[in-house]
N, C-alpha and C positions, 0 to 999 in steps of 0.2 A: 826624678825631680819635678817633671812636668805634672805628674799625677799629684804630687804633694801640693803644688801651687793651686791646682784646681780644687783640691779638698779644702785648702785654707780659704780660697775665694768663696766656695759654697758655704762654708761655715760662717764667714762674715756676712754673706747675703741673708742666710737664715737668721742669724742673730739680729741683724738689722730689722728684718721683717717682724720677728717676734717682739722686738722692742717697740715697734710701732703699734702693735695690737693693744687696744684699750683694755684696761682691767674693768670687768663688769662687776658691780657691787651686789649682784643678786643672781639667783639661779633661775633658769627658765624651765617651764614645763608645759605640757599640753594635756588636755583631757582625752582619754580614750573614748571613741564614739559609742562603744557598746556598754561598757560597765562604768563609764565616767570616772575612772581612776586616773589620778594625776601621774603622768609619765615624764621623767626628766628629758630634756631635749637641748640641743645646742642653742645658744642665744643668737637670735637672728638680727636683733637691733640693739643698739647701745645709745644712751643719751649723749648728746653732744654738749648740751648746756642745760643747767638747771636754773629755773627762775622761781624765786620765793615770793610770798606775799609782801615781804619787806622790800624786795627789789621793785615791786610794782607800786609801792607807796601805800599799801592797803593793810599793813600789819600782818601778823601771822595768819596763815590759812589753817583751817581746821576741817579736815576731811573734804577737800575739793573733790566733787563727785562727777561733775560734767563740765567739759570744756569743748566748745565748738565755735566755729566761725559762722555767723548768721548770714543769710542771703543779703543783708544790708552792708556787708563788708566789715562789720565790727565783730570782735571776739567776746564770747560770753562764758563766764565761769560761775558755776553754782558752788559756792563756798558753804557746804551743807551745815556743818556744826556752828558756823558763825551766823547762820540764818540770813544770808545775803547773796546777791548776785553782783558780780563785778563785770563792768563793761569796759572793754579795752579797744583801742584802735588797732589797725593792722600791724603797727610797730610794737604792740603790746604795752602801750602807754595807757595808764588808768584814765578813763574818761568819766566814769560814773559808778557810784556804789548805790545799789538799790536794796534797801533793807526794809522796805514796806511801802505802803500806798494809802491814799485817802479814799474812803468810800462814804459818800454823804457826810463829809466833814469829820468822819471818825477814822483815826489812824489804825491800820492793820499791819501786823508784822508777819514775816515768814516763820515757818517752823520746819526746819530741816528740808529746805528745797533741794531736790535731787536731779532735776533736769531743766534744761532751758533751750529754747529755740527762737530764732528771730527771722521774720519774713523780710523781703526786700524793702518794703515800705517802713520797716522799723518796728512793727508790731512784735511784742515779745510774749512768748508763751512760757510760763513757769510751772513746773510740777511742784507744788507746795505740799510735799508728802506728809509732813507732820500734821498739817491742818486738813489733810484729805481733800484737796481742791486743786483746780487749775486756775491760775491767775493770768489774765491776758491784759497786758499793758500797752499803751500807745508808745510811740517813739520817745516821747518826753517823760516816760515812766508814770503817766497818769492812768488810772484804771479805765480799762475798756470793758472787760467782762469778767465776772467772777463766777466760776462754775464750781459750786460746792456740792451740787447734787448731779451726778452723771448717771443716766440710765442707758444701759446697753440693750440694743434691740437685735 
């Protein structure tokens, strides 16, 4: 009888623990270091919460490519196929949408920006990939530097 009660208790504990495991909506994999073949692996992380562009008040996102917190404490999201950069505060509240900049009174737009970084002073570096340039904006999103020709030495 004692053995039966222990078995039932173990079954209940295992059932409870399995019920708590989140269902992961994707498979995980890793690349083999030598032949770079994808190998299935156990999922090590699971999303806790999903935030959409609509949740942010920015409409649908289209290929969000880079998300990072800048040294200035704000979060930056390169929304690549929408040709814009979203600026969020630490609570992920939308503060600014940067979809272009003025250069000598001429409006320039982004073309598939894929990367963004911000310094502590608020200077923003944007990899404007489709236009093959680096755009450097001041904290107020005004043009600081436009690097459309980069020479590697």
